Structures are given as C-alpha cells and as structure tokens.
N, CA, C and O atoms as a GROMACS GRO file, in nm:
protein
  256
    1MET      N    1  10.709  17.174   4.195
    1MET     CA    2  10.598  17.158   4.262
    1MET      C    3  10.610  17.246   4.403
    1MET      O    4  10.519  17.327   4.424
    2THR      N    5  10.691  17.237   4.476
    2THR     CA    6  10.739  17.350   4.605
    2THR      C    7  10.732  17.455   4.540
    2THR      O    8  10.683  17.534   4.621
    3GLN      N    9  10.750  17.512   4.441
    3GLN     CA   10  10.724  17.673   4.391
    3GLN      C   11  10.645  17.722   4.408
    3GLN      O   12  10.648  17.837   4.451
    4ARG      N   13  10.535  17.655   4.383
    4ARG     CA   14  10.373  17.708   4.380
    4ARG      C   15  10.326  17.814   4.497
    4ARG      O   16  10.349  17.797   4.617
    5GLY      N   17  10.269  17.906   4.453
    5GLY     CA   18  10.266  18.007   4.531
    5GLY      C   19  10.119  18.078   4.461
    5GLY      O   20  10.061  18.019   4.370
    6HIS      N   21  10.076  18.196   4.510
    6HIS     CA   22   9.939  18.258   4.446
    6HIS      C   23  10.026  18.398   4.376
    6HIS      O   24   9.962  18.462   4.292
    7ASN      N   25  10.112  18.427   4.396
    7ASN     CA   26  10.165  18.546   4.272
    7ASN      C   27  10.220  18.488   4.165
    7ASN      O   28  10.322  18.423   4.144
    8LEU      N   29  10.089  18.540   4.073
    8LEU     CA   30  10.116  18.497   3.929
    8LEU      C   31  10.202  18.633   3.836
    8LEU      O   32  10.200  18.644   3.714
    9HIS      N   33  10.274  18.726   3.932
    9HIS     CA   34  10.367  18.798   3.871
    9HIS      C   35  10.504  18.734   3.861
    9HIS      O   36  10.589  18.754   3.775
   10ASP      N   37  10.510  18.644   3.976
   10ASP     CA   38  10.678  18.584   3.975
   10ASP      C   39  10.637  18.471   3.853
   10ASP      O   40  10.531  18.412   3.829
   11PRO      N   41  10.763  18.468   3.790
   11PRO     CA   42  10.783  18.335   3.663
   11PRO      C   43  10.764  18.220   3.746
   11PRO      O   44  10.693  18.127   3.708
   12ILE      N   45  10.819  18.220   3.852
   12ILE     CA   46  10.827  18.074   3.896
   12ILE      C   47  10.725  18.024   3.946
   12ILE      O   48  10.691  17.917   3.895
   13GLU      N   49  10.650  18.070   4.045
   13GLU     CA   50  10.535  18.066   4.095
   13GLU      C   51  10.433  18.046   4.006
   13GLU      O   52  10.362  17.947   4.026
   14ALA      N   53  10.400  18.141   3.881
   14ALA     CA   54  10.312  18.092   3.792
   14ALA      C   55  10.349  17.948   3.699
   14ALA      O   56  10.263  17.874   3.651
   15PHE      N   57  10.485  17.933   3.688
   15PHE     CA   58  10.503  17.806   3.612
   15PHE      C   59  10.455  17.686   3.706
   15PHE      O   60  10.380  17.598   3.665
   16ALA      N   61  10.513  17.692   3.849
   16ALA     CA   62  10.447  17.583   3.918
   16ALA      C   63  10.308  17.564   3.931
   16ALA      O   64  10.262  17.450   3.942
   17GLY      N   65  10.255  17.638   3.932
   17GLY     CA   66  10.082  17.683   3.932
   17GLY      C   67  10.041  17.608   3.805
   17GLY      O   68   9.960  17.517   3.820
   18GLU      N   69  10.089  17.635   3.680
   18GLU     CA   70  10.066  17.561   3.571
   18GLU      C   71  10.062  17.437   3.558
   18GLU      O   72   9.966  17.374   3.515
   19VAL      N   73  10.195  17.378   3.605
   19VAL     CA   74  10.237  17.249   3.611
   19VAL      C   75  10.178  17.174   3.688
   19VAL      O   76  10.183  17.053   3.666
   20ALA      N   77  10.105  17.225   3.805
   20ALA     CA   78  10.013  17.131   3.866
   20ALA      C   79   9.902  17.122   3.823
   20ALA      O   80   9.847  17.012   3.835
   21LYS      N   81   9.834  17.228   3.760
   21LYS     CA   82   9.704  17.210   3.680
   21LYS      C   83   9.690  17.147   3.570
   21LYS      O   84   9.577  17.135   3.521
   22ASP      N   85   9.845  17.073   3.485
   22ASP     CA   86   9.879  17.016   3.387
   22ASP      C   87   9.844  16.826   3.419
   22ASP      O   88   9.924  16.755   3.480
   23ILE      N   89   9.738  16.787   3.374
   23ILE     CA   90   9.725  16.653   3.410
   23ILE      C   91   9.841  16.548   3.346
   23ILE      O   92   9.882  16.443   3.395
   24MET      N   93   9.873  16.605   3.240
   24MET     CA   94   9.954  16.501   3.141
   24MET      C   95  10.115  16.532   3.158
   24MET      O   96  10.203  16.469   3.098
   25PHE      N   97  10.137  16.633   3.245
   25PHE     CA   98  10.303  16.682   3.270
   25PHE      C   99  10.362  16.535   3.353
   25PHE      O  100  10.282  16.464   3.414
   26PRO      N  101  10.446  16.517   3.348
   26PRO     CA  102  10.546  16.399   3.417
   26PRO      C  103  10.590  16.442   3.536
   26PRO      O  104  10.706  16.478   3.549
   27LYS      N  105  10.518  16.444   3.620
   27LYS     CA  106  10.539  16.479   3.780
   27LYS      C  107  10.626  16.401   3.856
   27LYS      O  108  10.682  16.432   3.961
   28GLN      N  109  10.631  16.275   3.780
   28GLN     CA  110  10.707  16.203   3.900
   28GLN      C  111  10.879  16.170   3.784
   28GLN      O  112  10.984  16.115   3.813
   29SER      N  113  10.851  16.209   3.709
   29SER     CA  114  10.990  16.178   3.598
   29SER      C  115  11.128  16.264   3.694
   29SER      O  116  11.113  16.366   3.760
   30GLU      N  117  11.221  16.209   3.680
   30GLU     CA  118  11.348  16.239   3.725
   30GLU      C  119  11.468  16.274   3.599
   30GLU      O  120  11.586  16.299   3.623
   31GLU      N  121  11.407  16.270   3.463
   31GLU     CA  122  11.482  16.253   3.391
   31GLU      C  123  11.506  16.419   3.291
   31GLU      O  124  11.442  16.433   3.186
   32TYR      N  125  11.555  16.478   3.317
   32TYR     CA  126  11.577  16.611   3.228
   32TYR      C  127  11.496  16.631   3.076
   32TYR      O  128  11.415  16.712   3.031
   33HIS      N  129  11.561  16.520   3.028
   33HIS     CA  130  11.523  16.514   2.879
   33HIS      C  131  11.346  16.508   2.868
   33HIS      O  132  11.276  16.585   2.801
   34GLU      N  133  11.307  16.418   2.936
   34GLU     CA  134  11.155  16.394   2.935
   34GLU      C  135  11.097  16.505   2.956
   34GLU      O  136  11.015  16.535   2.870
   35VAL      N  137  11.111  16.583   3.046
   35VAL     CA  138  11.062  16.678   3.106
   35VAL      C  139  11.080  16.783   2.998
   35VAL      O  140  10.989  16.820   2.923
   36ALA      N  141  11.174  16.817   2.996
   36ALA     CA  142  11.214  16.965   2.831
   36ALA      C  143  11.133  16.893   2.730
   36ALA      O  144  11.054  16.972   2.677
   37ASP      N  145  11.123  16.778   2.684
   37ASP     CA  146  11.079  16.759   2.550
   37ASP      C  147  10.922  16.756   2.580
   37ASP      O  148  10.844  16.763   2.485
   38TYR      N  149  10.881  16.748   2.699
   38TYR     CA  150  10.735  16.751   2.705
   38TYR      C  151  10.704  16.900   2.696
   38TYR      O  152  10.635  16.958   2.612
   39LEU      N  153  10.755  16.940   2.776
   39LEU     CA  154  10.755  17.123   2.736
   39LEU      C  155  10.762  17.207   2.667
   39LEU      O  156  10.706  17.317   2.668
   40GLU      N  157  10.875  17.137   2.560
   40GLU     CA  158  10.892  17.239   2.438
   40GLU      C  159  10.791  17.179   2.351
   40GLU      O  160  10.757  17.245   2.253
   41MET      N  161  10.738  17.068   2.370
   41MET     CA  162  10.657  16.996   2.228
   41MET      C  163  10.461  16.979   2.289
   41MET      O  164  10.371  16.922   2.227
   42ASN      N  165  10.453  17.039   2.402
   42ASN     CA  166  10.312  17.008   2.469
   42ASN      C  167  10.290  17.124   2.491
   42ASN      O  168  10.208  17.147   2.401
   43VAL      N  169  10.309  17.269   2.576
   43VAL     CA  170  10.273  17.338   2.642
   43VAL      C  171  10.277  17.480   2.594
   43VAL      O  172  10.323  17.485   2.480
   44ASP      N  173  10.244  17.597   2.643
   44ASP     CA  174  10.182  17.750   2.593
   44ASP      C  175  10.204  17.816   2.732
   44ASP      O  176  10.173  17.934   2.751
   45TYR      N  177  10.254  17.747   2.822
   45TYR     CA  178  10.271  17.837   2.962
   45TYR      C  179  10.412  17.864   3.007
   45TYR      O  180  10.441  17.941   3.098
   46LEU      N  181  10.509  17.787   2.927
   46LEU     CA  182  10.661  17.855   2.958
   46LEU      C  183  10.668  17.907   2.847
   46LEU      O  184  10.648  17.854   2.738
   47ASP      N  185  10.709  18.056   2.880
   47ASP     CA  186  10.785  18.154   2.774
   47ASP      C  187  10.926  18.132   2.721
   47ASP      O  188  10.969  18.158   2.609
   48SER      N  189  10.986  18.080   2.823
   48SER     CA  190  11.155  18.021   2.788
   48SER      C  191  11.186  17.935   2.858
   48SER      O  192  11.168  17.938   2.980
   49MET      N  193  11.244  17.837   2.791
   49MET     CA  194  11.306  17.720   2.847
   49MET      C  195  11.406  17.767   2.955
   49MET      O  196  11.417  17.695   3.054
   50ASP      N  197  11.474  17.872   2.947
   50ASP     CA  198  11.597  17.921   3.053
   50ASP      C  199  11.528  17.912   3.204
   50ASP      O  200  11.596  17.878   3.300
   51LEU      N  201  11.387  17.947   3.217
   51LEU     CA  202  11.347  17.956   3.334
   51LEU      C  203  11.313  17.759   3.386
   51LEU      O  204  11.342  17.727   3.502
   52PHE      N  205  11.271  17.681   3.316
   52PHE     CA  206  11.289  17.543   3.361
   52PHE      C  207  11.446  17.507   3.372
   52PHE      O  208  11.499  17.450   3.467
   53ASP      N  209  11.501  17.547   3.266
   53ASP     CA  210  11.671  17.514   3.322
   53ASP      C  211  11.694  17.545   3.440
   53ASP      O  212  11.746  17.449   3.498
   54GLN      N  213  11.676  17.668   3.530
   54GLN     CA  214  11.726  17.725   3.635
   54GLN      C  215  11.659  17.658   3.731
   54GLN      O  216  11.740  17.615   3.813
   55LEU      N  217  11.535  17.625   3.762
   55LEU     CA  218  11.465  17.522   3.810
   55LEU      C  219  11.499  17.403   3.836
   55LEU      O  220  11.479  17.354   3.947
   56TRP      N  221  11.557  17.336   3.734
   56TRP     CA  222  11.582  17.192   3.710
   56TRP      C  223  11.740  17.200   3.800
   56TRP      O  224  11.780  17.121   3.886
   57GLU      N  225  11.796  17.306   3.753
   57GLU     CA  226  11.945  17.307   3.878
   57GLU      C  227  11.902  17.310   4.020
   57GLU      O  228  11.949  17.236   4.107
   58LYS      N  229  11.821  17.388   4.036
   58LYS     CA  230  11.784  17.429   4.178
   58LYS      C  231  11.690  17.228   4.212
   58LYS      O  232  11.719  17.165   4.314
   59TYR      N  233  11.643  17.201   4.162
   59TYR     CA  234  11.573  17.043   4.177
   59TYR      C  235  11.699  16.990   4.234
   59TYR      O  236  11.717  16.992   4.356
   60LEU      N  237  11.805  16.934   4.138
   60LEU     CA  238  11.911  16.877   4.125
   60LEU      C  239  11.980  16.937   4.240
   60LEU      O  240  11.968  16.836   4.309
   61GLU      N  241  12.030  17.001   4.303
   61GLU     CA  242  12.084  17.075   4.394
   61GLU      C  243  12.014  17.015   4.532
   61GLU      O  244  12.091  16.963   4.612
   62ASN      N  245  11.888  17.019   4.561
   62ASN     CA  246  11.809  17.024   4.666
   62ASN      C  247  11.734  16.869   4.665
   62ASN      O  248  11.631  16.849   4.729
   63ASN      N  249  11.790  16.784   4.598
   63ASN     CA  250  11.758  16.606   4.542
   63ASN      C  251  11.912  16.573   4.559
   63ASN      O  252  11.950  16.522   4.453
   64LYS      N  253  11.987  16.579   4.625
   64LYS     CA  254  12.120  16.522   4.594
   64LYS      C  255  12.119  16.417   4.676
   64LYS      O  256  12.215  16.340   4.680
   0.00000   0.00000   0.00000
C-alpha cells in the first residue's frame, strides 16, 4: 500500500492502486500464500506474479 502513486505507467504504482481499490484483498495478511492465492484466483489487474514476488521481498526487507 505504501507504493501507491498516480503514475499508472509504473507497474508497482498501478498494482498498489488496484489493491487499494480491491475491498476483498487480504490487506492485513502477513502470509505469502494467502495473498498469492488470492491474486492468482481472484484478480485480473496483475499481469505477472513476478511483480508480486518482487514486492513481497521488499515488504519482508522493510518489515523485519
């Protein structure tokens, strides 16, 4: 959520903006598989799970 911005050409900002609008997204989850499963099965706004994996790694680094 901290990556939200107004640059829709930036894939990270675009993804964060879509997550912010998704009322069903498990925003409070700290479990990779719960979030990844949700994204794989329920959304059409993420073109590649690679982007999510990169952001998850950043999340882990920033929240140690």
